[in-house]
Structure formats: C-alpha cells, structure tokens
Steps between C-alpha positions, in 0.01 A plus 500: 500500500680169439751671265567765766563229764742322268673831428543575873634149562750532213606843625570367850691203363708718268585747780650215703682362195634845410652538845688172454631611160594851626301683235493876550248739353675824399228768503753784473634350176142466372433869567829594328389303195167683505680837515731400214210384283307822563811707422534308172139571412542867595807554281539210258748668264746577779459157660539319165829679440625405847392137446632483143174399334306653214131484420221751443480696825162642393346156561589499871188556711476837671253366757650531849528170679351477849649269762234257622559302819266217394689453173831518689371225731406285197837566332691414819298181535576405140875569529520323833308197378736460204802520732355264760393234255781551249307571182492793261170542320191719485298209636557308821567126483124461564423709191386815684580822318569854621143622452384271781785607730404863433140442608610297803708799612190722512520677163180468295508392137235458238354148529581431134870507596444217749326245277826327412686376809843566345413850371768769493402842372724703729834344602859509378759285678879486509758301693865513598550876476710655780240774560136559415606802292724267298194282438302801372792594276508143363130527412568821309817378329357156428794315656409163646128551449249496217619854430225680322213347701645609834608838363149550364353416840721709730517804271138484383593496130158401368142606575436213745821527703492879477164499678636315805590728789514314831832329577647267757845344495636203693873427523643214704847367566586138572864415577464126433252228418367641174615526141523881522616736774225760442144503370308806378131538431364825356121531491347798322121479490165670500166407647290494184502582131 
C-alpha cells in the first residue's frame, strides 16, 4: 500500500511538472508505430526491402500483437518520466525498472519478474526520432540503439521474445528542457511463462 501511495504522489507531481515543460503524449503516433510493427511482422520480406535491411525473415515471429491499454499506460508513463526528468535509461533515477511500471499500470506479471527492482524483461526505448514509426525503424535497423537486442525484442526473433504478444507504446514530445525532443517506450509482454 505504501508503494502505491508513493506512486500516486509521484504521478500527481509529474503531471504538474509535465504541464510546465509542455510535454505532449502522442497516442496517434503510438498507434501508427504499432500498425507499422505489425505490418513488418506480417510481411517481413517486403518490409525489409523497403527499409533496406537484410536478415533471416523466417525468424520474425508470426504471433499477432495485441494492443493492451495497461501496457500503453506503462509505456506512456515511462516515456513521459524520461522527458520530464531528462534521463534516458530503462531504470528511473530511483532504480525502478519497467517491470514495476507495468504492474503499477494494472497488467499482471509473474512475481519472479518483480524480485529485482530494476528488472526489465519487456521494454525497448528510443529517443530523438521525429516519429514513433521512425523509432521502430531504428530498432529494426539498429541505428542509434543496441541494434540486435531491440530488433530481437520488437520482431520476436527468439523463443522468448517470440512468445510475447501484448503490446503498448508510449511516445512523447518535449519542445525544450530535455536532452531529446522525443521519447519512445515500446513494451511487449505476457502475463506468465
């Protein structure tokens, strides 16, 4: 209960701070990124040609992604928090990782994924891309990100990431007061293993 109270207090404080910094959450851009990612998974060969990348298209997961409002809420919170407090990391300055933000948003995870406060089993992040789709493309290309790890996550290129099917995306814009102009959080998860 104490953690929940602290979370609510931080959320109220960050909403006020966000208004002063003129941070905008772009949900339409997040949905466009979701549609692009699903299109890539549906037809990887065509999309790879258009993007100018080459890898084994047979490894791309064929599992259809499902938009999840709780994960979108967690992803928005993550992207917004990075913009508000001017950091870029999978953990907050307090050392809290995405798994805890996911649970705080209402999505249930296996308790084993919550033992470590900084745990991240489900998030890819990007910054300073003009659109959320550009951020997804950067994950796939490997430009400005730890390439293969993000590609593996968003395209489900291994057994673990290929088993994830619920997705939420948060994309925020901040005109000034932060190192980057945009922040993107992509969370693709599942409830249990």
